[in-house]
C-alpha positions in Angstrom: -47.8 -14.7 17.2 -45.6 -17.5 15.8 -47.4 -17.3 12.5 -46.8 -13.6 12.3 -43.1 -14.1 13.2 -42.8 -16.7 10.3 -44.4 -14.2 7.9 -42.1 -11.5 8.9 -39.0 -13.8 8.6 -40.1 -14.8 5.1 -40.7 -11.2 4.0 -37.2 -10.3 5.4 -35.7 -13.2 3.5 -37.3 -12.2 0.2 -36.1 -8.5 0.7 -32.6 -9.8 1.5 -32.5 -11.9 -1.8 -33.8 -9.0 -3.9 -31.2 -6.6 -2.5 -28.4 -9.0 -3.0 -29.6 -9.7 -6.6 -29.7 -5.9 -7.4 -26.2 -5.4 -5.9 -24.8 -8.3 -7.9 -26.5 -7.0 -11.1 -24.9 -3.5 -10.8 -21.5 -4.9 -9.9 -21.8 -7.1 -13.0 -22.7 -4.0 -15.1 -19.6 -2.3 -13.8 -17.2 -5.1 -14.7 -19.0 -6.3 -17.9 -16.8 -6.2 -21.0 -13.6 -6.0 -19.0 -11.1 -8.5 -17.9 -12.5 -8.2 -14.4 -15.7 -10.0 -15.5 -13.9 -13.4 -15.4 -12.6 -12.7 -11.9 -16.0 -11.7 -10.8 -17.5 -14.8 -12.1 -14.8 -16.8 -10.4 -15.5 -15.1 -7.0 -19.1 -15.9 -7.3 -18.4 -19.6 -8.0 -16.0 -19.9 -5.1 -18.4 -18.1 -2.7 -21.3 -20.4 -3.8 -19.0 -23.4 -3.3 -18.1 -22.1 0.2 -21.7 -21.8 1.2 -22.5 -25.2 -0.2 -19.8 -26.9 1.9 -21.1 -25.1 5.0 -24.6 -26.2 4.2 -23.5 -29.9 3.8 -21.4 -29.7 7.1 -18.0 -30.2 5.3 -16.1 -28.4 8.0 -12.5 -28.9 6.7 -13.0 -27.7 3.2 -15.4 -25.0 4.3 -12.8 -23.6 6.7 -10.0 -23.7 4.0 -12.3 -21.8 1.4 -13.5 -19.4 4.1 -10.0 -18.5 5.0 -9.1 -18.0 1.3 -12.1 -15.7 0.9 -11.1 -13.5 4.0 -7.4 -13.3 3.1 -8.2 -12.6 -0.5 -10.3 -9.4 0.3 -7.3 -7.1 0.1 -6.2 -8.6 -3.2 -9.8 -8.2 -4.6 -9.7 -4.5 -3.7 -6.5 -4.2 -5.8 -7.8 -6.1 -8.7 -11.2 -4.2 -8.7 -9.8 -0.8 -7.8 -11.1 0.9 -11.1 -14.5 -0.7 -10.7 -14.7 0.2 -7.0 -13.7 3.8 -7.8 -16.3 4.1 -10.5 -19.0 2.6 -8.2 -18.1 5.0 -5.3 -18.0 8.0 -7.8 -21.6 7.0 -8.8 -22.7 6.8 -5.2 -20.9 9.9 -4.0 -21.7 12.1 -7.0 -22.8 15.6 -5.9 -25.7 15.1 -8.5 -26.7 11.6 -7.3 -29.4 12.8 -5.0 -31.0 14.8 -7.8 -34.2 12.9 -8.9 -33.3 13.0 -12.6 -29.8 11.6 -12.1 -31.0 9.0 -9.6 -33.4 7.8 -12.3 -30.4 7.7 -14.8 -28.5 5.2 -12.6 -31.6 3.0 -11.9 -33.2 2.8 -15.3 -35.9 0.4 -14.1 -37.4 3.4 -12.2 -37.2 5.7 -15.1 -40.3 7.7 -15.9 -41.7 8.3 -19.3 -40.9 11.6 -21.0 -37.5 12.1 -19.4 -35.5 14.0 -22.1 -32.2 15.9 -22.4 -31.5 19.4 -23.7 -28.3 18.5 -25.4 -28.3 19.1 -29.2 -27.2 15.7 -30.3 -27.8 16.4 -34.0 -25.4 19.3 -33.9 -22.7 17.2 -32.2 -23.0 14.3 -34.7 -23.1 16.5 -37.7 -20.0 18.3 -36.5 -18.3 15.0 -36.0 -19.2 13.9 -39.6 -17.9 17.1 -41.0 -14.6 16.7 -39.1 -14.5 13.0 -40.1 -14.6 14.1 -43.8 -11.6 16.4 -43.3 -9.8 14.1 -40.9 -9.8 16.6 -38.2 -9.0 15.0 -34.9 -11.4 15.6 -32.0 -12.6 14.3 -28.7 -15.9 15.3 -27.0 -16.9 14.3 -23.5 -20.6 14.6 -22.5 -21.3 14.7 -18.8 -24.1 12.6 -17.4 -24.6 11.7 -13.7 -21.0 11.9 -12.4 -19.5 15.4 -12.1 -16.5 16.1 -14.4 -15.2 19.1 -12.4 -12.0 17.2 -11.6 -11.1 17.3 -15.3 -12.5 20.6 -16.3 -9.9 22.4 -14.1 -7.2 20.9 -16.4 -8.3 23.0 -19.4 -9.8 26.4 -20.3 -13.1 27.2 -18.9 -15.9 28.1 -21.3 -19.6 28.7 -21.4 -20.6 28.3 -25.1 -23.8 26.9 -26.3 -23.4 23.7 -28.4 -23.7 24.4 -32.2 -22.1 22.6 -35.2 -19.9 25.6 -36.3 -18.6 26.1 -32.7 -17.6 22.5 -32.3 -15.9 22.6 -35.8 -14.1 25.8 -35.0 -12.7 24.5 -31.6 -11.1 21.5 -33.3 -9.9 23.3 -36.4 -6.3 22.4 -36.9 -5.0 25.9 -36.5 -7.2 26.7 -33.5 -5.4 27.2 -30.1 -8.2 25.2 -28.5 -8.0 22.0 -30.6 -5.4 20.2 -28.5 -7.3 18.1 -25.8 -10.9 17.3 -25.1 -14.0 19.5 -25.0 -16.4 18.9 -22.2 -20.2 19.4 -22.7 -22.7 19.8 -19.9 -26.4 20.6 -20.4 -25.9 21.7 -24.1 -22.9 24.0 -23.2 -19.2 23.5 -23.9 -17.9 24.3 -20.4 -14.2 23.4 -21.0 -11.7 23.0 -23.8 -8.1 21.7 -24.0 -9.0 19.3 -21.2 -6.5 16.6 -20.2 -8.2 13.2 -19.7 -6.9 10.2 -17.7 -5.5 7.6 -20.1 -6.6 3.9 -19.6 -4.1 1.2 -18.7 -6.0 -1.5 -20.6 -3.6 -3.4 -22.7 -6.1 -5.2 -24.9 -6.8 -2.1 -27.0 -5.8 -2.6 -30.6 -2.6 -0.6 -31.5 -4.4 1.2 -34.3 -6.2 3.3 -31.7 -4.2 6.3 -30.5 -4.0 8.5 -27.5 -7.4 10.2 -28.0 -9.2 6.8 -27.9 -7.1 5.7 -24.9 -8.2 9.0 -23.1 -11.8 8.4 -24.1 -11.7 4.9 -22.7 -9.9 6.2 -19.5 -12.5 8.8 -18.6 -15.5 6.5 -19.4 -13.9 3.8 -17.2 -13.8 6.3 -14.2 -17.1 8.0 -14.8 -20.4 7.5 -16.6 -19.5 10.2 -19.2 -20.0 9.5 -23.0 -17.2 10.2 -25.5 -17.1 10.8 -29.2 -13.7 10.6 -30.9 -12.8 11.5 -34.4 -9.6 10.0 -35.6 -7.0 12.3 -37.2 -5.5 9.4 -39.1 -8.6 7.6 -40.6 -11.4 10.1 -40.0 -13.4 7.3 -38.2 -15.9 8.3 -35.6 -15.9 6.3 -32.4 -18.5 6.2 -29.7 -17.2 5.1 -26.3 -19.3 4.3 -23.2 -18.3 2.5 -20.0 -14.8 2.0 -21.4 -16.2 0.1 -24.4 -16.6 0.9 -28.1 -20.2 1.1 -29.1 -20.8 0.1 -32.7 -23.1 2.0 -35.1 -23.7 1.9 -38.8 -24.6 5.6 -39.6 -24.9 9.0 -38.2 -28.6 8.6 -37.7 -28.1 5.5 -35.6 -25.4 7.3 -33.6 -27.9 10.1 -32.8 -30.4 7.5 -31.7 -27.9 5.8 -29.4 -26.8 9.1 -27.9 -30.3 10.2 -27.3 -31.1 6.9 -25.6 -28.1 7.0 -23.4 -28.7 10.7 -22.4 -32.3 10.1 -21.2 
């Protein structure tokens, strides 16, 4: 009996370590590339120091650090409010229980052959055409998190994605060109959408409101954004609040297909 209890305890310990490691990994993914990553690393170091002092029986320093960790909880919620919101959106998404979307969030469980119906080639070719004429545009592609909360800010549509349709929406004299277009399952479901603008101050001044809006929506959800600059014609690909670099349209197509699986 004692031997079986010992085995059970060890198995529980291993499970505990694995769960903590997975949790820390996904928290790291949420804050990676932002200023919050340094705070996250600092918290991990302080927590490890606290546990070390407890293990060594250093009661005074352990109690001081422990009190700091407890009092600092509210401050941490304020500092990580965007990351916490994004994490809760991922967990509470109405699509999260769907097997396909569950697989998207936990890529190590992904099955082979999982594909998307979105016509990525048409989207990229339209962006390249608009880039050549310096036509400003912003496209938001929904993934796991529902974008219903931003669709309601614009005009509802139900148009299949094609290169001419995208170009006509963002044509300078079109009444629909101002704002973002939202794509869901190869359909443009909303135009003239207003996006939340990021408060991040480290973004270079050369990027305008379109880029800040794209960063804002990808900080709060797992959506993908393509932005065509009206000033330079440059195409930007934004994911998780970060600019994803690419060298050609073909490489951008590959990146999008990979991220949409």
